[in-house]
C-alpha positions in Angstrom: 0.0 0.0 0.0 1.2 3.5 -0.9 1.0 6.5 1.3 0.2 9.8 -0.4 1.8 12.7 1.5 0.0 15.9 0.8 1.7 19.3 0.9 0.1 22.4 2.4 -0.3 24.3 -0.8 -1.9 21.3 -2.5 -4.5 21.0 0.3 -5.4 24.7 0.1 -5.6 24.6 -3.7 -7.9 21.5 -3.5 -10.1 23.3 -1.0 -10.3 26.5 -3.2 -11.2 24.5 -6.3 -13.6 22.1 -4.5 -11.5 19.0 -5.5 -12.3 15.9 -3.5 -8.8 14.6 -2.9 -9.8 11.1 -1.8 -12.2 10.5 -4.8 -9.7 11.9 -7.3 -6.9 9.7 -5.8 -9.1 6.6 -6.1 -9.7 7.6 -9.8 -6.0 8.0 -10.7 -4.2 5.4 -8.5 -4.5 1.7 -9.5 -3.3 0.5 -6.1 -4.6 0.8 -2.5 -3.3 3.9 -0.6 -3.7 6.0 2.5 -3.6 9.8 2.7 -1.3 11.4 5.2 0.1 14.8 6.1 3.1 15.8 8.2 2.5 17.4 11.6 4.4 20.4 10.3 1.8 20.7 7.5 -0.9 21.1 10.1 1.2 23.9 11.7 1.5 25.6 8.3 -2.3 25.4 7.8 -2.9 27.0 11.2 -0.5 29.8 10.1 -2.5 30.4 6.9 -5.8 30.3 8.8 -4.6 33.0 11.2 -3.8 35.3 8.3 -7.4 35.3 7.2 -8.8 36.2 3.8 -9.6 33.8 1.0 -6.4 31.7 1.7 -7.4 31.5 5.3 -10.9 30.4 4.5 -9.6 27.7 2.1 -7.1 26.6 4.7 -9.8 26.3 7.3 -11.9 24.2 4.9 -8.9 22.0 4.2 -8.3 21.4 7.9 -12.0 20.5 8.4 -11.8 18.0 5.5 -8.6 16.5 6.9 -10.1 16.0 10.3 -13.4 14.5 9.0 -11.7 12.1 6.6 -9.4 10.9 9.4 -6.2 11.6 7.5 -3.1 10.1 9.1 -0.7 12.6 10.6 2.9 11.6 10.5 5.1 12.9 13.4 8.3 14.5 12.5 11.2 15.8 14.5 11.0 19.3 13.0 12.6 20.9 10.0 11.3 22.3 6.7 8.3 20.6 5.3 9.6 20.4 1.7 12.9 18.8 2.9 11.0 16.2 5.0 8.7 15.4 2.0 11.7 15.0 -0.3 13.4 12.7 2.2 10.2 10.6 2.6 9.5 10.2 -1.1 10.3 6.6 -2.1 8.5 3.6 -3.7 6.0 3.5 -0.8 5.4 7.3 -0.6 3.9 9.5 -3.2 4.0 13.3 -2.8 1.1 15.6 -3.8 2.3 19.2 -4.3 1.9 22.3 -6.4 5.3 23.7 -5.3 7.4 24.1 -8.5 10.8 23.7 -6.8 9.7 20.6 -4.8 8.3 19.0 -8.0 11.6 19.6 -9.8 13.6 18.1 -6.9 11.3 15.1 -6.8 11.7 14.5 -10.5 15.5 14.6 -10.1 15.0 11.9 -7.5 13.0 9.9 -10.0 9.8 10.2 -8.0 6.2 10.5 -9.3 4.3 13.6 -8.2 0.5 14.1 -7.8 -0.5 17.5 -9.2 -3.7 19.5 -9.9 -4.5 19.6 -13.6 -6.9 22.3 -15.0 -8.1 23.3 -11.5 -10.4 20.3 -11.5 -8.6 17.0 -11.7 -5.6 15.3 -10.1 -2.9 13.7 -12.2 0.2 11.6 -11.5 3.2 13.1 -13.3 6.1 10.7 -13.9 9.7 11.5 -13.1 
């Protein structure tokens, strides 16, 4: 079973565009999977919520969805979220992000990445 690690910006974009992450992942992934976030991602969401505005509202919705869908939260020992995601990416972990730099670093590492295509659908982009 694969674990799909979701980045903060990906969560917020999915909330803004009303994309059901779980349903879309079922559609595009042929294997069984679980959805997870890092504990640091939850901290980043809290920061965005505290800023308010449209981003804050989308972050609040994303947090609500995470809690209702019982998304796994992976404990980390601190550090930058992108570096942790890059380190965890392997044959058992798939990263979902919209961060251009992180996507490029994952491709250099020969890892597939889940992205949002056309603001409506998720897609796995090969390394």
